[in-house]
Phi, psi and omega in degrees: 000126181270133177253150180248137179285132177246338182265138176047059177303138181301326181297340180258002185306306184296322180292318177299317180297317179299317179296320178296323183278350181225048182295154176290159178304323179294319178296317180299316181294312181296324180300328178300332181268340184260330187294157176056036177058032182290333182262101176054030177072012182272139178274125176244147174247146180255136179052057180266139179251144172228122189062223179264012182254140177253128183258137180302308179221140181222132175250102184296324181296326181262354186051054185236124176253137177239126180241132174256127187247126174262192186304321185294346180278350185255008171267161185306314181295318179295321179293322177296316180297317179295320179296320179296316179298313180298316180299317179297312181297318177299323179293339177268006179082020183256129175278137181243124172253134178239135177229141172290145179308319184297332179295324180296320181283322186277329184202068182298330179296321177295316179301313180296323177296319178295323178294315180301326180300338181272354181283140180276000000 
């Protein structure tokens, strides 16, 4: 039986790397709290792909995806794209949390608390 790789497809390697090297200010700030197992000892990956979708932050042990959304996510096309991504990830057993970028700047403790609530 042949298995197919769904995580970090090689075809997305360069795009993931580009995204990691040019993160939004909100991503950079949240990463400071998630990197090196700083949040409750959980390992997070930055710009991790599952299928053809790239997730801002992913915790494999918790099967938790965190997406930070800027303005383009609140237009009709962005919302459709996000709904498709969320449905796919949910079908893979992955919980998706979405936060507006401004929440990271205005109340990062609340954002971190919401993430912690998803830990088993």
